[in-house]
C-alpha positions in Angstrom: 102.5 74.8 113.6 99.4 74.3 115.6 101.1 75.9 118.6 101.7 79.0 116.5 98.0 79.1 115.5 96.9 78.6 119.1 99.1 81.6 120.1 97.5 83.8 117.4 94.1 82.6 118.4 94.8 83.6 122.0 96.1 87.0 120.9 93.1 87.7 118.6 90.0 85.9 120.0 87.5 88.3 121.6 89.8 91.3 121.1 88.2 94.7 120.4 89.6 96.7 117.4 90.6 100.3 117.6 87.2 101.3 116.3 85.4 99.1 118.8 84.6 96.0 116.7 84.9 92.5 118.2 87.1 89.8 116.7 86.5 86.1 117.1 88.6 83.2 116.0 88.4 79.5 115.7 91.0 76.8 114.9 90.0 74.1 112.5 92.2 71.0 112.6 90.0 68.8 110.5 92.2 69.3 107.4 95.8 68.2 106.9 96.8 71.9 107.4 95.4 73.4 110.5 93.8 76.8 109.9 92.6 79.7 112.1 89.6 81.6 110.9 89.3 85.2 112.2 86.0 87.0 111.9 85.5 90.7 112.5 81.8 91.2 113.6 81.1 93.9 111.1 82.8 92.1 108.2 81.7 88.5 108.6 81.6 87.9 104.9 85.4 88.5 104.7 87.1 86.2 107.3 90.8 86.2 107.6 92.3 82.8 107.2 95.5 82.1 109.0 98.1 79.3 108.5 101.6 79.0 109.9 104.9 77.6 109.0 108.1 77.3 111.1 109.0 80.9 110.5 106.0 82.8 109.4 102.3 83.4 110.0 100.3 83.7 106.7 97.0 85.6 106.6 94.6 85.7 103.7 91.2 87.2 103.0 89.3 86.4 99.8 88.0 89.5 97.9 86.1 88.0 95.0 86.0 85.3 92.3 87.1 86.2 88.8 83.6 85.2 87.7 82.4 88.4 89.4 84.5 90.6 87.2 82.6 92.4 84.4 83.3 91.1 80.9 86.4 92.6 79.4 87.6 94.1 82.7 90.0 91.4 84.0 93.2 92.9 82.5 92.2 96.3 84.0 91.6 94.7 87.4 95.0 93.1 87.3 96.6 96.4 86.3 94.9 98.3 89.1 95.9 95.7 91.7 99.6 95.9 90.6 99.5 99.7 90.9 97.9 99.6 94.3 100.1 96.8 95.7 102.9 99.2 96.9 100.4 101.6 98.6 98.6 99.0 100.6 100.2 98.8 104.1 101.1 95.3 105.5 99.3 93.5 102.7 99.6 92.4 99.0 97.2 91.2 96.4 97.2 87.6 95.2 95.3 85.2 93.0 94.8 81.6 93.9 92.9 79.6 91.3 90.0 81.9 90.4 90.0 83.9 93.7 91.5 87.3 94.2 92.6 88.0 97.7 94.6 90.2 100.1 97.3 88.5 102.1 100.1 89.3 104.6 102.8 87.5 106.4 104.6 88.1 109.6 107.3 86.4 111.7 106.2 83.7 114.1 108.0 85.7 116.8 105.7 88.7 116.3 104.3 90.1 119.5 100.6 89.8 120.2 100.1 93.6 119.8 101.6 93.5 116.3 99.6 90.4 115.3 96.4 92.2 116.2 97.6 95.3 114.3 98.4 93.2 111.2 95.0 91.4 111.3 93.1 94.7 111.7 95.1 96.3 108.8 94.5 93.4 106.5 90.8 93.5 107.3 90.8 97.3 106.5 92.7 96.7 103.3 90.0 94.2 102.2 87.3 97.0 102.4 89.6 99.6 100.8 90.4 97.2 97.9 86.7 96.3 97.4 85.8 100.0 97.2 88.4 100.5 94.4 87.4 97.4 92.6 83.6 97.8 92.8 83.4 99.5 89.4 84.9 96.4 87.8 82.6 93.9 89.5 79.1 92.7 88.7 
C-alpha cells in the first residue's frame, strides 16, 4: 500500500489548488499502517489523512471532538450531519471514537487529476461543515 501512498504524494505534493493555495504532503511510515498527511497552507489545522488498501484510497479530515459540542446538542449535531450527508459532494460524515470527521474514498486507479480534485473537495467540505456546525460548538 505504500506504493499507492507514494503515488498520491507525488500527485498532491506542492500542487496549487484552483484558488491558488499550495498543498504539501508527507508520508509517515513509523506506524504499522503507513499514512500520508496532506496540508493545505490556508487550513493547516485541518490536515487530510490518507491511507490505502489494495483497491481504495481513504481520505479523512477531523472536524471536532464531541467534547466541543455544547451541552444537550449532540443529538442535533448527529441529525444535521445525517441530513447534510447526501448534499456533500465526494465526502461523508463519520465518527471514530469521540472525533467527528469528513471522509472520502476513491479507487486506487484514480488518475492524478481526480485525486487532486477529491482532496480539494474534501478540504472545502471541512470548511463548509464547520460553518454549519459552529452554532452547536463551544
